[in-house]
All heavy atoms as a GROMACS GRO file, in nm:
protein
  585
    1MET      N    1   2.297  -0.982   0.534
    1MET     CA    2   2.230  -0.990   0.406
    1MET      C    3   2.103  -1.076   0.418
    1MET      O    4   2.002  -1.046   0.359
    1MET     CB    5   2.327  -1.045   0.302
    1MET     CG    6   2.274  -1.035   0.164
    1MET     SD    7   2.253  -0.865   0.117
    1MET     CE    8   2.308  -0.867  -0.047
    2LYS      N    9   2.114  -1.182   0.498
    2LYS     CA   10   2.000  -1.271   0.519
    2LYS      C   11   1.883  -1.195   0.581
    2LYS      O   12   1.768  -1.212   0.542
    2LYS     CB   13   2.041  -1.388   0.607
    2LYS     CG   14   1.930  -1.484   0.641
    2LYS     CD   15   1.982  -1.594   0.733
    2LYS     CE   16   1.870  -1.684   0.777
    2LYS     NZ   17   1.916  -1.786   0.870
    3ASN      N   18   1.915  -1.108   0.679
    3ASN     CA   19   1.810  -1.031   0.746
    3ASN      C   20   1.738  -0.938   0.650
    3ASN      O   21   1.618  -0.917   0.662
    3ASN     CB   22   1.869  -0.952   0.862
    3ASN     CG   23   1.918  -1.041   0.972
    3ASN    OD1   24   1.873  -1.153   0.988
    3ASN    ND2   25   2.011  -0.992   1.050
    4PHE      N   26   1.811  -0.881   0.554
    4PHE     CA   27   1.750  -0.794   0.456
    4PHE      C   28   1.643  -0.869   0.378
    4PHE      O   29   1.532  -0.818   0.357
    4PHE     CB   30   1.856  -0.738   0.360
    4PHE     CG   31   1.797  -0.666   0.243
    4PHE    CD1   32   1.749  -0.536   0.258
    4PHE    CD2   33   1.789  -0.726   0.118
    4PHE    CE1   34   1.694  -0.469   0.150
    4PHE    CE2   35   1.733  -0.660   0.011
    4PHE     CZ   36   1.686  -0.531   0.026
    5PHE      N   37   1.673  -0.990   0.334
    5PHE     CA   38   1.577  -1.067   0.255
    5PHE      C   39   1.459  -1.115   0.339
    5PHE      O   40   1.347  -1.124   0.290
    5PHE     CB   41   1.647  -1.183   0.184
    5PHE     CG   42   1.735  -1.138   0.072
    5PHE    CD1   43   1.872  -1.148   0.082
    5PHE    CD2   44   1.681  -1.080  -0.042
    5PHE    CE1   45   1.954  -1.103  -0.020
    5PHE    CE2   46   1.761  -1.036  -0.146
    5PHE     CZ   47   1.898  -1.046  -0.135
    6ILE      N   48   1.483  -1.142   0.465
    6ILE     CA   49   1.372  -1.179   0.554
    6ILE      C   50   1.278  -1.061   0.570
    6ILE      O   51   1.155  -1.075   0.557
    6ILE     CB   52   1.424  -1.227   0.691
    6ILE    CG1   53   1.498  -1.359   0.677
    6ILE    CG2   54   1.310  -1.238   0.790
    6ILE    CD1   55   1.568  -1.406   0.803
    7LEU      N   56   1.334  -0.942   0.596
    7LEU     CA   57   1.250  -0.822   0.610
    7LEU      C   58   1.178  -0.789   0.480
    7LEU      O   59   1.060  -0.749   0.482
    7LEU     CB   60   1.334  -0.704   0.657
    7LEU     CG   61   1.387  -0.713   0.798
    7LEU    CD1   62   1.479  -0.596   0.829
    7LEU    CD2   63   1.273  -0.719   0.898
    8LEU      N   64   1.244  -0.805   0.368
    8LEU     CA   65   1.181  -0.781   0.238
    8LEU      C   66   1.063  -0.877   0.217
    8LEU      O   67   0.955  -0.836   0.174
    8LEU     CB   68   1.284  -0.796   0.126
    8LEU     CG   69   1.231  -0.772  -0.016
    8LEU    CD1   70   1.184  -0.628  -0.030
    8LEU    CD2   71   1.340  -0.803  -0.117
    9ALA      N   72   1.083  -1.004   0.250
    9ALA     CA   73   0.976  -1.102   0.236
    9ALA      C   74   0.858  -1.068   0.327
    9ALA      O   75   0.742  -1.080   0.287
    9ALA     CB   76   1.029  -1.242   0.267
   10MET      N   77   0.887  -1.022   0.449
   10MET     CA   78   0.779  -0.986   0.541
   10MET      C   79   0.703  -0.864   0.492
   10MET      O   80   0.580  -0.856   0.505
   10MET     CB   81   0.834  -0.960   0.682
   10MET     CG   82   0.895  -1.081   0.750
   10MET     SD   83   0.786  -1.224   0.757
   10MET     CE   84   0.859  -1.328   0.631
   11LYS      N   85   0.772  -0.768   0.431
   11LYS     CA   86   0.705  -0.650   0.375
   11LYS      C   87   0.616  -0.689   0.258
   11LYS      O   88   0.505  -0.637   0.243
   11LYS     CB   89   0.807  -0.545   0.334
   11LYS     CG   90   0.869  -0.475   0.452
   11LYS     CD   91   0.960  -0.362   0.408
   11LYS     CE   92   1.018  -0.291   0.525
   11LYS     NZ   93   0.927  -0.196   0.586
   12ILE      N   94   0.662  -0.781   0.176
   12ILE     CA   95   0.581  -0.827   0.063
   12ILE      C   96   0.459  -0.903   0.114
   12ILE      O   97   0.347  -0.883   0.064
   12ILE     CB   98   0.666  -0.914  -0.032
   12ILE    CG1   99   0.771  -0.826  -0.102
   12ILE    CG2  100   0.578  -0.987  -0.134
   12ILE    CD1  101   0.876  -0.904  -0.178
   13LEU      N  102   0.477  -0.988   0.213
   13LEU     CA  103   0.363  -1.059   0.272
   13LEU      C  104   0.265  -0.962   0.338
   13LEU      O  105   0.143  -0.978   0.327
   13LEU     CB  106   0.411  -1.161   0.376
   13LEU     CG  107   0.471  -1.289   0.320
   13LEU    CD1  108   0.531  -1.371   0.434
   13LEU    CD2  109   0.365  -1.370   0.249
   14HIS      N  110   0.318  -0.859   0.404
   14HIS     CA  111   0.232  -0.758   0.466
   14HIS      C  112   0.150  -0.685   0.359
   14HIS      O  113   0.030  -0.661   0.378
   14HIS     CB  114   0.317  -0.659   0.545
   14HIS     CG  115   0.237  -0.555   0.615
   14HIS    ND1  116   0.229  -0.427   0.570
   14HIS    CD2  117   0.160  -0.562   0.726
   14HIS    CE1  118   0.150  -0.358   0.651
   14HIS    NE2  119   0.107  -0.438   0.746
   15LEU      N  120   0.212  -0.652   0.249
   15LEU     CA  121   0.140  -0.587   0.140
   15LEU      C  122   0.030  -0.678   0.087
   15LEU      O  123  -0.082  -0.634   0.062
   15LEU     CB  124   0.236  -0.549   0.028
   15LEU     CG  125   0.174  -0.483  -0.094
   15LEU    CD1  126   0.111  -0.350  -0.056
   15LEU    CD2  127   0.278  -0.464  -0.202
   16GLY      N  128   0.061  -0.807   0.072
   16GLY     CA  129  -0.040  -0.903   0.028
   16GLY      C  130  -0.157  -0.913   0.125
   16GLY      O  131  -0.273  -0.920   0.083
   17LEU      N  132  -0.128  -0.910   0.254
   17LEU     CA  133  -0.235  -0.913   0.354
   17LEU      C  134  -0.320  -0.787   0.348
   17LEU      O  135  -0.442  -0.793   0.362
   17LEU     CB  136  -0.176  -0.931   0.493
   17LEU     CG  137  -0.122  -1.069   0.526
   17LEU    CD1  138  -0.044  -1.066   0.657
   17LEU    CD2  139  -0.234  -1.171   0.534
   18LYS      N  140  -0.256  -0.671   0.326
   18LYS     CA  141  -0.332  -0.547   0.315
   18LYS      C  142  -0.422  -0.548   0.193
   18LYS      O  143  -0.536  -0.502   0.198
   18LYS     CB  144  -0.237  -0.426   0.310
   18LYS     CG  145  -0.177  -0.391   0.443
   18LYS     CD  146  -0.088  -0.271   0.432
   18LYS     CE  147  -0.172  -0.147   0.449
   18LYS     NZ  148  -0.089  -0.025   0.462
   19ILE      N  149  -0.372  -0.599   0.081
   19ILE     CA  150  -0.451  -0.607  -0.041
   19ILE      C  151  -0.570  -0.700  -0.020
   19ILE      O  152  -0.681  -0.672  -0.067
   19ILE     CB  153  -0.364  -0.653  -0.160
   19ILE    CG1  154  -0.266  -0.542  -0.197
   19ILE    CG2  155  -0.450  -0.693  -0.280
   19ILE    CD1  156  -0.161  -0.583  -0.296
   20ALA      N  157  -0.548  -0.809   0.052
   20ALA     CA  158  -0.656  -0.905   0.081
   20ALA      C  159  -0.746  -0.857   0.194
   20ALA      O  160  -0.841  -0.926   0.230
   20ALA     CB  161  -0.597  -1.041   0.114
   21ARG      N  162  -0.714  -0.739   0.250
   21ARG     CA  163  -0.790  -0.682   0.362
   21ARG      C  164  -0.794  -0.776   0.483
   21ARG      O  165  -0.898  -0.795   0.545
   21ARG     CB  166  -0.930  -0.642   0.319
   21ARG     CG  167  -0.930  -0.533   0.216
   21ARG     CD  168  -1.068  -0.495   0.176
   21ARG     NE  169  -1.058  -0.397   0.069
   21ARG     CZ  170  -1.136  -0.291   0.061
   21ARG    NH1  171  -1.229  -0.271   0.150
   21ARG    NH2  172  -1.122  -0.208  -0.039
   22LYS      N  173  -0.680  -0.834   0.510
   22LYS     CA  174  -0.665  -0.922   0.626
   22LYS      C  175  -0.565  -0.861   0.723
   22LYS      O  176  -0.475  -0.788   0.684
   22LYS     CB  177  -0.615  -1.061   0.584
   22LYS     CG  178  -0.705  -1.133   0.487
   22LYS     CD  179  -0.831  -1.178   0.554
   22LYS     CE  180  -0.916  -1.256   0.457
   22LYS     NZ  181  -1.045  -1.289   0.511
   23ASN      N  182  -0.582  -0.892   0.849
   23ASN     CA  183  -0.490  -0.848   0.952
   23ASN      C  184  -0.405  -0.968   0.992
   23ASN      O  185  -0.457  -1.068   1.039
   23ASN     CB  186  -0.567  -0.793   1.072
   23ASN     CG  187  -0.475  -0.739   1.178
   23ASN    OD1  188  -0.354  -0.734   1.160
   23ASN    ND2  189  -0.531  -0.701   1.290
   24GLY      N  190  -0.275  -0.956   0.975
   24GLY     CA  191  -0.186  -1.068   1.004
   24GLY      C  192  -0.155  -1.086   1.152
   24GLY      O  193  -0.102  -1.190   1.191
   25GLY      N  194  -0.185  -0.987   1.234
   25GLY     CA  195  -0.152  -0.997   1.376
   25GLY      C  196  -0.003  -1.014   1.394
   25GLY      O  197   0.076  -0.938   1.342
   26ASN      N  198   0.039  -1.116   1.466
   26ASN     CA  199   0.182  -1.141   1.487
   26ASN      C  200   0.233  -1.251   1.393
   26ASN      O  201   0.342  -1.301   1.411
   26ASN     CB  202   0.210  -1.175   1.633
   26ASN     CG  203   0.136  -1.298   1.678
   26ASN    OD1  204   0.056  -1.355   1.604
   26ASN    ND2  205   0.161  -1.339   1.800
   27PHE      N  206   0.155  -1.286   1.292
   27PHE     CA  207   0.190  -1.391   1.197
   27PHE      C  208   0.325  -1.365   1.130
   27PHE      O  209   0.410  -1.454   1.123
   27PHE     CB  210   0.078  -1.402   1.092
   27PHE     CG  211   0.105  -1.494   0.978
   27PHE    CD1  212   0.112  -1.631   0.999
   27PHE    CD2  213   0.124  -1.445   0.851
   27PHE    CE1  214   0.137  -1.717   0.894
   27PHE    CE2  215   0.148  -1.531   0.746
   27PHE     CZ  216   0.156  -1.666   0.767
   28LEU      N  217   0.346  -1.243   1.082
   28LEU     CA  218   0.471  -1.211   1.011
   28LEU      C  219   0.590  -1.218   1.106
   28LEU      O  220   0.697  -1.264   1.067
   28LEU     CB  221   0.461  -1.073   0.947
   28LEU     CG  222   0.351  -1.057   0.843
   28LEU    CD1  223   0.344  -0.913   0.795
   28LEU    CD2  224   0.372  -1.152   0.727
   29GLY      N  225   0.572  -1.172   1.228
   29GLY     CA  226   0.680  -1.180   1.326
   29GLY      C  227   0.717  -1.323   1.360
   29GLY      O  228   0.834  -1.355   1.379
   30LYS      N  229   0.616  -1.409   1.367
   30LYS     CA  230   0.643  -1.550   1.395
   30LYS      C  231   0.723  -1.614   1.282
   30LYS      O  232   0.816  -1.691   1.306
   30LYS     CB  233   0.513  -1.626   1.416
   30LYS     CG  234   0.449  -1.599   1.549
   30LYS     CD  235   0.324  -1.684   1.568
   30LYS     CE  236   0.263  -1.663   1.704
   30LYS     NZ  237   0.147  -1.747   1.726
   31ILE      N  238   0.686  -1.582   1.158
   31ILE     CA  239   0.760  -1.637   1.043
   31ILE      C  240   0.904  -1.586   1.045
   31ILE      O  241   0.998  -1.663   1.027
   31ILE     CB  242   0.690  -1.600   0.912
   31ILE    CG1  243   0.556  -1.671   0.899
   31ILE    CG2  244   0.779  -1.635   0.792
   31ILE    CD1  245   0.476  -1.629   0.779
   32ALA      N  246   0.921  -1.455   1.064
   32ALA     CA  247   1.055  -1.397   1.066
   32ALA      C  248   1.139  -1.460   1.178
   32ALA      O  249   1.256  -1.490   1.159
   32ALA     CB  250   1.047  -1.246   1.083
   33TYR      N  251   1.078  -1.480   1.294
   33TYR     CA  252   1.151  -1.541   1.407
   33TYR      C  253   1.188  -1.686   1.375
   33TYR      O  254   1.298  -1.730   1.410
   33TYR     CB  255   1.066  -1.535   1.533
   33TYR     CG  256   1.138  -1.588   1.655
   33TYR    CD1  257   1.230  -1.509   1.722
   33TYR    CD2  258   1.116  -1.718   1.700
   33TYR    CE1  259   1.297  -1.556   1.834
   33TYR    CE2  260   1.183  -1.766   1.811
   33TYR     CZ  261   1.273  -1.686   1.877
   33TYR     OH  262   1.340  -1.734   1.985
   34ASP      N  263   1.100  -1.759   1.307
   34ASP     CA  264   1.133  -1.897   1.269
   34ASP      C  265   1.251  -1.901   1.174
   34ASP      O  266   1.333  -1.991   1.179
   34ASP     CB  267   1.012  -1.965   1.205
   34ASP     CG  268   0.904  -2.000   1.306
   34ASP    OD1  269   0.934  -2.001   1.427
   34ASP    OD2  270   0.790  -2.026   1.263
   35TRP      N  271   1.257  -1.804   1.084
   35TRP     CA  272   1.366  -1.800   0.986
   35TRP      C  273   1.498  -1.756   1.048
   35TRP      O  274   1.604  -1.803   1.008
   35TRP     CB  275   1.331  -1.710   0.869
   35TRP     CG  276   1.227  -1.769   0.778
   35TRP    CD1  277   1.176  -1.895   0.783
   35TRP    CD2  278   1.160  -1.703   0.672
   35TRP    NE1  279   1.082  -1.910   0.685
   35TRP    CE2  280   1.070  -1.796   0.615
   35TRP    CE3  281   1.166  -1.575   0.620
   35TRP    CZ2  282   0.988  -1.764   0.508
   35TRP    CZ3  283   1.085  -1.544   0.512
   35TRP    CH2  284   0.997  -1.637   0.458
   36ASN      N  285   1.493  -1.663   1.144
   36ASN     CA  286   1.615  -1.616   1.210
   36ASN      C  287   1.580  -1.564   1.349
   36ASN      O  288   1.537  -1.449   1.363
   36ASN     CB  289   1.683  -1.506   1.128
   36ASN     CG  290   1.814  -1.462   1.189
   36ASN    OD1  291   1.858  -1.518   1.289
   36ASN    ND2  292   1.877  -1.363   1.129
   37PRO      N  293   1.598  -1.644   1.453
   37PRO     CA  294   1.564  -1.602   1.589
   37PRO      C  295   1.641  -1.479   1.638
   37PRO      O  296   1.598  -1.410   1.729
   37PRO     CB  297   1.597  -1.724   1.674
   37PRO     CG  298   1.598  -1.838   1.581
   37PRO     CD  299   1.642  -1.782   1.448
   38ASN      N  300   1.755  -1.448   1.578
   38ASN     CA  301   1.836  -1.334   1.621
   38ASN      C  302   1.799  -1.205   1.548
   38ASN      O  303   1.860  -1.101   1.573
   38ASN     CB  304   1.984  -1.364   1.599
   38ASN     CG  305   2.030  -1.481   1.681
   38ASN    OD1  306   1.988  -1.496   1.796
   38ASN    ND2  307   2.112  -1.566   1.624
   39LEU      N  308   1.701  -1.209   1.462
   39LEU     CA  309   1.665  -1.093   1.379
   39LEU      C  310   1.624  -0.973   1.464
   39LEU      O  311   1.665  -0.860   1.437
   39LEU     CB  312   1.552  -1.130   1.283
   39LEU     CG  313   1.498  -1.018   1.196
   39LEU    CD1  314   1.601  -0.977   1.093
   39LEU    CD2  315   1.370  -1.062   1.127
   40PHE      N  316   1.548  -0.994   1.567
   40PHE     CA  317   1.490  -0.884   1.641
   40PHE      C  318   1.587  -0.815   1.736
   40PHE      O  319   1.556  -0.710   1.791
   40PHE     CB  320   1.366  -0.931   1.717
   40PHE     CG  321   1.259  -0.977   1.623
   40PHE    CD1  322   1.227  -1.111   1.613
   40PHE    CD2  323   1.192  -0.888   1.543
   40PHE    CE1  324   1.129  -1.154   1.526
   40PHE    CE2  325   1.094  -0.929   1.456
   40PHE     CZ  326   1.062  -1.062   1.446
   41GLN      N  327   1.707  -0.867   1.753
   41GLN     CA  328   1.804  -0.801   1.838
   41GLN      C  329   1.858  -0.674   1.772
   41GLN      O  330   1.919  -0.591   1.839
   41GLN     CB  331   1.920  -0.894   1.873
   41GLN     CG  332   2.016  -0.922   1.759
   41GLN     CD  333   2.124  -1.021   1.800
   41GLN    OE1  334   2.121  -1.076   1.908
   41GLN    NE2  335   2.218  -1.044   1.712
   42TYR      N  336   1.835  -0.656   1.642
   42TYR     CA  337   1.884  -0.539   1.571
   42TYR      C  338   1.788  -0.420   1.578
   42TYR      O  339   1.821  -0.312   1.532
   42TYR     CB  340   1.913  -0.574   1.424
   42TYR     CG  341   2.016  -0.683   1.412
   42TYR    CD1  342   1.981  -0.812   1.377
   42TYR    CD2  343   2.150  -0.656   1.439
   42TYR    CE1  344   2.076  -0.912   1.367
   42TYR    CE2  345   2.246  -0.755   1.430
   42TYR     CZ  346   2.208  -0.882   1.393
   42TYR     OH  347   2.302  -0.981   1.384
   43PHE      N  348   1.669  -0.440   1.632
   43PHE     CA  349   1.571  -0.333   1.640
   43PHE      C  350   1.582  -0.266   1.776
   43PHE      O  351   1.581  -0.332   1.879
   43PHE     CB  352   1.429  -0.387   1.621
   43PHE     CG  353   1.404  -0.439   1.483
   43PHE    CD1  354   1.412  -0.574   1.456
   43PHE    CD2  355   1.370  -0.352   1.382
   43PHE    CE1  356   1.389  -0.621   1.329
   43PHE    CE2  357   1.347  -0.399   1.254
   43PHE     CZ  358   1.356  -0.534   1.228
   44LYS      N  359   1.590  -0.135   1.775
   44LYS     CA  360   1.592  -0.059   1.899
   44LYS      C  361   1.452  -0.004   1.921
   44LYS      O  362   1.391   0.051   1.830
   44LYS     CB  363   1.690   0.057   1.893
   44LYS     CG  364   1.833   0.017   1.909
   44LYS     CD  365   1.919   0.140   1.921
   44LYS     CE  366   2.061   0.102   1.949
   44LYS     NZ  367   2.146   0.218   1.964
   45ILE      N  368   1.403  -0.017   2.042
   45ILE     CA  369   1.274   0.037   2.077
   45ILE      C  370   1.299   0.149   2.176
   45ILE      O  371   1.346   0.125   2.287
   45ILE     CB  372   1.182  -0.071   2.136
   45ILE    CG1  373   1.158  -0.180   2.035
   45ILE    CG2  374   1.052  -0.010   2.184
   45ILE    CD1  375   1.081  -0.298   2.089
   46GLU      N  376   1.271   0.270   2.134
   46GLU     CA  377   1.294   0.385   2.219
   46GLU      C  378   1.162   0.442   2.270
   46GLU      O  379   1.135   0.561   2.260
   46GLU     CB  380   1.374   0.490   2.144
   46GLU     CG  381   1.513   0.441   2.106
   46GLU     CD  382   1.595   0.544   2.033
   46GLU    OE1  383   1.552   0.659   2.022
   46GLU    OE2  384   1.702   0.507   1.985
   47CYS      N  385   1.078   0.355   2.318
   47CYS     CA  386   0.950   0.398   2.373
   47CYS      C  387   0.912   0.299   2.483
   47CYS      O  388   0.963   0.188   2.490
   47CYS     CB  389   0.842   0.401   2.266
   47CYS     SG  390   0.805   0.241   2.197
   48PRO      N  391   0.822   0.341   2.569
   48PRO     CA  392   0.778   0.247   2.673
   48PRO      C  393   0.705   0.129   2.612
   48PRO      O  394   0.638   0.143   2.509
   48PRO     CB  395   0.684   0.330   2.760
   48PRO     CG  396   0.681   0.466   2.704
   48PRO     CD  397   0.761   0.470   2.580
   49ILE      N  398   0.718   0.016   2.674
   49ILE     CA  399   0.652  -0.105   2.626
   49ILE      C  400   0.543  -0.140   2.725
   49ILE      O  401   0.565  -0.144   2.846
   49ILE     CB  402   0.752  -0.220   2.612
   49ILE    CG1  403   0.857  -0.185   2.508
   49ILE    CG2  404   0.681  -0.349   2.576
   49ILE    CD1  405   0.970  -0.283   2.500
   50LEU      N  406   0.426  -0.168   2.671
   50LEU     CA  407   0.313  -0.207   2.754
   50LEU      C  408   0.271  -0.347   2.713
   50LEU      O  409   0.241  -0.371   2.596
   50LEU     CB  410   0.197  -0.108   2.732
   50LEU     CG  411   0.070  -0.135   2.809
   50LEU    CD1  412   0.097  -0.119   2.958
   50LEU    CD2  413  -0.037  -0.040   2.766
   51ALA      N  414   0.273  -0.439   2.804
   51ALA     CA  415   0.235  -0.577   2.776
   51ALA      C  416   0.099  -0.605   2.838
   51ALA      O  417   0.077  -0.577   2.955
   51ALA     CB  418   0.338  -0.674   2.831
   52VAL      N  419   0.009  -0.660   2.756
   52VAL     CA  420  -0.124  -0.697   2.804
   52VAL      C  421  -0.132  -0.849   2.806
   52VAL      O  422  -0.119  -0.913   2.703
   52VAL     CB  423  -0.235  -0.638   2.713
   52VAL    CG1  424  -0.372  -0.681   2.760
   52VAL    CG2  425  -0.224  -0.487   2.709
   53THR      N  426  -0.150  -0.905   2.925
   53THR     CA  427  -0.160  -1.050   2.937
   53THR      C  428  -0.284  -1.084   3.019
   53THR      O  429  -0.315  -1.017   3.115
   53THR     CB  430  -0.037  -1.109   3.007
   53THR    OG1  431  -0.028  -1.056   3.138
   53THR    CG2  432   0.090  -1.079   2.931
   54ALA      N  433  -0.352  -1.185   2.976
   54ALA     CA  434  -0.472  -1.230   3.046
   54ALA      C  435  -0.528  -1.350   2.971
   54ALA      O  436  -0.472  -1.394   2.871
   54ALA     CB  437  -0.577  -1.121   3.055
   55THR      N  438  -0.636  -1.403   3.018
   55THR     CA  439  -0.702  -1.512   2.949
   55THR      C  440  -0.803  -1.458   2.849
   55THR      O  441  -0.811  -1.503   2.737
   55THR     CB  442  -0.774  -1.604   3.050
   55THR    OG1  443  -0.678  -1.652   3.143
   55THR    CG2  444  -0.838  -1.721   2.980
   56ASN      N  445  -0.880  -1.359   2.890
   56ASN     CA  446  -0.985  -1.303   2.804
   56ASN      C  447  -0.970  -1.153   2.794
   56ASN      O  448  -0.928  -1.087   2.888
   56ASN     CB  449  -1.124  -1.334   2.862
   56ASN     CG  450  -1.150  -1.482   2.867
   56ASN    OD1  451  -1.118  -1.555   2.775
   56ASN    ND2  452  -1.208  -1.527   2.976
   57GLY      N  453  -1.004  -1.098   2.677
   57GLY     CA  454  -1.012  -0.954   2.660
   57GLY      C  455  -0.888  -0.884   2.612
   57GLY      O  456  -0.884  -0.761   2.614
   58LYS      N  457  -0.785  -0.956   2.570
   58LYS     CA  458  -0.661  -0.891   2.526
   58LYS      C  459  -0.681  -0.806   2.402
   58LYS      O  460  -0.630  -0.694   2.395
   58LYS     CB  461  -0.552  -0.996   2.501
   58LYS     CG  462  -0.498  -1.060   2.626
   58LYS     CD  463  -0.384  -1.154   2.596
   58LYS     CE  464  -0.423  -1.272   2.512
   58LYS     NZ  465  -0.513  -1.367   2.573
   59THR      N  466  -0.755  -0.855   2.305
   59THR     CA  467  -0.774  -0.781   2.180
   59THR      C  468  -0.848  -0.651   2.206
   59THR      O  469  -0.807  -0.545   2.158
   59THR     CB  470  -0.850  -0.867   2.078
   59THR    OG1  471  -0.776  -0.986   2.055
   59THR    CG2  472  -0.866  -0.793   1.948
   60MET      N  473  -0.955  -0.655   2.279
   60MET     CA  474  -1.031  -0.535   2.309
   60MET      C  475  -0.946  -0.436   2.389
   60MET      O  476  -0.946  -0.316   2.361
   60MET     CB  477  -1.158  -0.571   2.388
   60MET     CG  478  -1.256  -0.455   2.409
   60MET     SD  479  -1.221  -0.340   2.543
   60MET     CE  480  -1.203  -0.445   2.682
   61THR      N  481  -0.870  -0.486   2.485
   61THR     CA  482  -0.785  -0.399   2.566
   61THR      C  483  -0.677  -0.335   2.480
   61THR      O  484  -0.652  -0.214   2.491
   61THR     CB  485  -0.722  -0.478   2.682
   61THR    OG1  486  -0.826  -0.539   2.758
   61THR    CG2  487  -0.638  -0.389   2.770
   62ASN      N  488  -0.612  -0.413   2.395
   62ASN     CA  489  -0.510  -0.357   2.306
   62ASN      C  490  -0.569  -0.253   2.212
   62ASN      O  491  -0.508  -0.149   2.188
   62ASN     CB  492  -0.443  -0.468   2.224
   62ASN     CG  493  -0.348  -0.549   2.306
   62ASN    OD1  494  -0.286  -0.500   2.398
   62ASN    ND2  495  -0.336  -0.676   2.274
   63ASN      N  496  -0.688  -0.279   2.158
   63ASN     CA  497  -0.751  -0.183   2.069
   63ASN      C  498  -0.788  -0.055   2.144
   63ASN      O  499  -0.775   0.055   2.090
   63ASN     CB  500  -0.875  -0.244   2.004
   63ASN     CG  501  -0.840  -0.353   1.905
   63ASN    OD1  502  -0.727  -0.359   1.857
   63ASN    ND2  503  -0.935  -0.438   1.875
   64ALA      N  504  -0.834  -0.068   2.267
   64ALA     CA  505  -0.868   0.049   2.347
   64ALA      C  506  -0.743   0.132   2.378
   64ALA      O  507  -0.746   0.255   2.369
   64ALA     CB  508  -0.937   0.006   2.476
   65ILE      N  509  -0.634   0.065   2.412
   65ILE     CA  510  -0.509   0.136   2.441
   65ILE      C  511  -0.459   0.206   2.315
   65ILE      O  512  -0.418   0.323   2.319
   65ILE     CB  513  -0.402   0.040   2.497
   65ILE    CG1  514  -0.443  -0.009   2.635
   65ILE    CG2  515  -0.265   0.106   2.501
   65ILE    CD1  516  -0.361  -0.123   2.688
   66ARG      N  517  -0.466   0.137   2.203
   66ARG     CA  518  -0.418   0.197   2.078
   66ARG      C  519  -0.502   0.319   2.039
   66ARG      O  520  -0.450   0.417   1.987
   66ARG     CB  521  -0.421   0.095   1.966
   66ARG     CG  522  -0.363   0.153   1.838
   66ARG     CD  523  -0.340   0.053   1.731
   66ARG     NE  524  -0.275   0.116   1.620
   66ARG     CZ  525  -0.289   0.079   1.497
   66ARG    NH1  526  -0.362  -0.024   1.468
   66ARG    NH2  527  -0.226   0.143   1.401
   67SER      N  528  -0.632   0.315   2.065
   67SER     CA  529  -0.716   0.430   2.030
   67SER      C  530  -0.683   0.551   2.117
   67SER      O  531  -0.711   0.663   2.077
   67SER     CB  532  -0.863   0.393   2.045
   67SER     OG  533  -0.898   0.376   2.180
   68CYS      N  534  -0.621   0.529   2.231
   68CYS     CA  535  -0.580   0.641   2.316
   68CYS      C  536  -0.455   0.710   2.260
   68CYS      O  537  -0.430   0.826   2.292
   68CYS     CB  538  -0.549   0.593   2.457
   68CYS     SG  539  -0.694   0.534   2.545
   69PHE      N  540  -0.377   0.642   2.180
   69PHE     CA  541  -0.255   0.695   2.123
   69PHE      C  542  -0.255   0.681   1.971
   69PHE      O  543  -0.175   0.608   1.914
   69PHE     CB  544  -0.133   0.621   2.180
   69PHE     CG  545  -0.127   0.621   2.329
   69PHE    CD1  546  -0.166   0.510   2.402
   69PHE    CD2  547  -0.083   0.732   2.399
   69PHE    CE1  548  -0.160   0.508   2.540
   69PHE    CE2  549  -0.077   0.733   2.536
   69PHE     CZ  550  -0.115   0.621   2.608
   70PRO      N  551  -0.344   0.751   1.899
   70PRO     CA  552  -0.360   0.728   1.756
   70PRO      C  553  -0.238   0.764   1.672
   70PRO      O  554  -0.218   0.707   1.567
   70PRO     CB  555  -0.480   0.815   1.719
   70PRO     CG  556  -0.483   0.921   1.824
   70PRO     CD  557  -0.431   0.855   1.949
   71ASN      N  558  -0.157   0.859   1.716
   71ASN     CA  559  -0.043   0.902   1.636
   71ASN      C  560   0.088   0.835   1.676
   71ASN      O  561   0.192   0.870   1.625
   71ASN     CB  562  -0.027   1.054   1.646
   71ASN     CG  563  -0.147   1.126   1.589
   71ASN    OD1  564  -0.205   1.081   1.491
   71ASN    ND2  565  -0.185   1.234   1.652
   72SER      N  566   0.081   0.740   1.767
   72SER     CA  567   0.203   0.677   1.816
   72SER      C  568   0.250   0.562   1.728
   72SER      O  569   0.364   0.524   1.731
   72SER     CB  570   0.181   0.625   1.958
   72SER     OG  571   0.151   0.732   2.044
   73TRP      N  572   0.162   0.504   1.650
   73TRP     CA  573   0.200   0.389   1.570
   73TRP      C  574   0.226   0.433   1.431
   73TRP      O  575   0.154   0.466   1.352
   73TRP     CB  576   0.090   0.286   1.570
   73TRP     CG  577   0.084   0.196   1.687
   73TRP    CD1  578   0.105   0.063   1.686
   73TRP    CD2  579   0.050   0.228   1.823
   73TRP    NE1  580   0.086   0.011   1.810
   73TRP    CE2  581   0.052   0.110   1.897
   73TRP    CE3  582   0.019   0.342   1.889
   73TRP    CZ2  583   0.025   0.103   2.031
   73TRP    CZ3  584  -0.009   0.337   2.022
   73TRP    CH2  585  -0.005   0.219   2.092
   0.00000   0.00000   0.00000
């Protein structure tokens, strides 16, 4: 039941960010993780995961990768 309210709060915050025309990045995930670190074990990911790590250029690289797969998200 706790997880339901955490997800509901994150959806409401996401809607608020969209209305304000802001991009939250991983902000909502960080808040949800702070409230319940075990929350994400309930999500199944049935797709390949690509991790981009570096010192510089992560945002541009992620945006370029995402533009290659426009219907995947």
